[in-house]
N, C-alpha and C positions, 0 to 999 in steps of 0.2 A: 502568472509569475511576473515579477518585476525584478530588476537588478538594482542594487544599491552600492555605492562606493563608500567605504568606511572613512569616516572623518576623525580628526584628533579628538580623543576623549570618548569615542563611541564604545559602548558595550552592547552585547546582544539584548540585554534588558532595555537599554535606551532606544535601540532600534525598534524593538517590539512595541515600546511605548509610542514611538513616532508613527508606526504604521497601524497598530491595532488598538492604541489608547490603553494598553495593558502590558506592563513590563513582564508579567507572569506568562505571557504567551510566547516567550523566546524559544521554547522547544520546537515550535513550528518552523522557525528559521534554522535551528539545528538540523531538523529532519530533512530540510531541502538542500543542505550543503554537506560537504565532506570535510569537516574541520579536523585538523590534527589535534588542536586544543581550542575548544570554544571560548576559553577565557582569554585567549591571546589573539586579538585581531590586529591586522596590519593596516596602517593608514594607506588608503588607496586601493585596498583589497576589494574586489567586486564579489558581492554575495547575492544569493537569490532569496527573495522574500515571496513566499507563496500567497498569491491572490489577496493582496493586502485589503482591497476594498471589500471583497467577499467575506473574509474572516472578520474584519472590523464591524461590518454591518449586520451580519447574520449569526455570528457565534457569540453566545453569552459566556461570561466568565463563571465557572462553577463556584458555589459557595464553599466547597470543601477544599479548594486550593487550586494550584495551577496544574497544567498538563505536565506529566513527567514520563516521557516515552521510555526512559531507561528503567523505570520501576513500574511495570505493568500491574494493573489490578488483578487479583486472583480470588476475590471474595465470593464470587458466585460461579455456578457451573458454566455459564456462557463465557465468562472471563477466563476461566481455567482452560476450557477447550480452545479458545482463541490463542492463549499463550502457548499451549502445547504445540499448536500448529505453526505459530509464528516463530517459535524458538528454533525451528529447523530451517528457516529461511536465511538468506544473506542478511547480515545485520542492517545494511542500509535500507533494504526493503522492509524488514521487520519494524524498524523505527518509523518509517512512513505509514505502515499499516496501523501501528498503535496510535499514531497521531490521527489517522483517518477515523478509527473507532471512537476516539475521544471527541473529535469534531462532530461526528454523527450523533454521539450521545448528547452533546450540547444542543444540537438541532432537533432533538427529540426522536432520533432514529436509532434503534438498536440493531446491530448487525452481528451475525455469527460467521466466523471464518470456517467454511466447509471443507476446503482443501488447501494444502500448502505444498510441501515437498511430496512428489509422487514418483514411485519407482517406474522403470521402463516397463516392467511386467504389468503394473497397474494401468499404465498408459495404454498398453496394447489391449488390455481387457476393456478399457473404456472405448477404444477405437473400434472394437468388434461390435459394440452395441449399435443396433440399427443396420449393421452390415451382415454379420453372420449370427448375431444373437438377437432374439426377438425383444421388442417389436421391430420387425424389419422395416426399413425406410425411415425410422426415427433416429437419425444420426446425431450424436452428441458432441463429437469432436472430429476435426480433420487431421489431427496429429497422431502419428504412430509413436511408439516408444523411442525416445531420443530426439523427437521433433517438437516437444513442448517445453516451454521454459519452466513448467512445473517440475520437470525431471532434473532441474539443476538448481532448485531452490530460489528461483527468480520470479515466481508468480504465486498468487493465491486467489481463491474464489470466495465469494461471500453469499449470504442470503440475508434479506431484510426480515426482521422479526416483527410480528404484530403485537398488539397491546398485551396479549397474554403470553408472549414469548414463543409463539409458534412460527415456523418458517412460512413466509408469505412469498410464493414464487410468481406472483403477478408482477412481472417486470415493467408493466405499464403504469404501476402505481407511482405517484410523484416522489415517494421516498427513495425509490431506486435511482431516479435521475439526480436527486439531491445528493445521495451518497456518491454517485459518480462524479459530480461537480467537486465535492470536497476531496475525493481521492486524487482527482486530476490537479487540484490546487496544490497538492503536495508533490507534484512531479511524477505521479504514477500514470502509466499508460492504461487506458480502459478498453477492454474488449468490445464494448458497445459502440466504439468509434470505428471499428474495422468495417471495411467496405464489403467484403465477400462473405465472411462467416462471422456474424456478430456473436459475441460471447459476453452478454451483459454482466454476469457475475464475476468476470475475470479482471484482475489487475496485475500489472507486472512492472518491474524495474530492471532493465536489461543492460544498462550502462554501455550501450553501443555494441554488445556482443550478438552475433548471429547464433542460431542453434547449431550450425555447422562447426563454428569455433568451439562451442560448448562440447559437442560430441568429440572433437579432436582432443580436448583437454580432459575429458571425463575419466579416462583410465588413470590419470594422476590424482583423482579425487576432487570433491567439490571445492575444496579450498583453492586448488589450482585455477578453477574457473572464477571463483569469487575474487581472487587477487587481480583479475583483469577487468573487473567492473569499475567504471569511473563515475 
């Protein structure tokens, strides 16, 4: 990520042109910032530009048009599943996830969102796997219900798809690392960077909130939590 100070006459298209050599890539900047109105920039305003060098060097412009995270594709089963799951997440996270999917597609990597919002009961069932549910010893999460950002619509998991659209769970494959780089370029936190319990499929955007704060706000509904995300 780099920061850029808005100059007189700047628009998001002009800024995208400056950093990515393509004005049509402005949604990447929208995804990395919380604009009240993307059409109205203020001179001197500092904005975040996600991995300018990375995006400019490695992501080609599609022949069908520019990235439009607010209008997700739904033309195939994978896209429909992705949108079903992303639609339940915090809008800021969902926008970044859609941009990540688009960036991965440009890089020749297809990904499926396998998990988005998860109930506390579903989280407890996942926590039981490897502990009280066979195969014992094969633990898949360290978080009980209410202790995962999935429970608050602030996280999603992915799997990389192979050439025929099947899930490829070999997380040592370079496509997984590339997907992680692209997700992180959009301001997402990647579970593969965690020191104690690496979670390679996991991405989240928590806006400074702890799970304790989320649990405290949870009785008032997800929107009460989402309103605190910055």
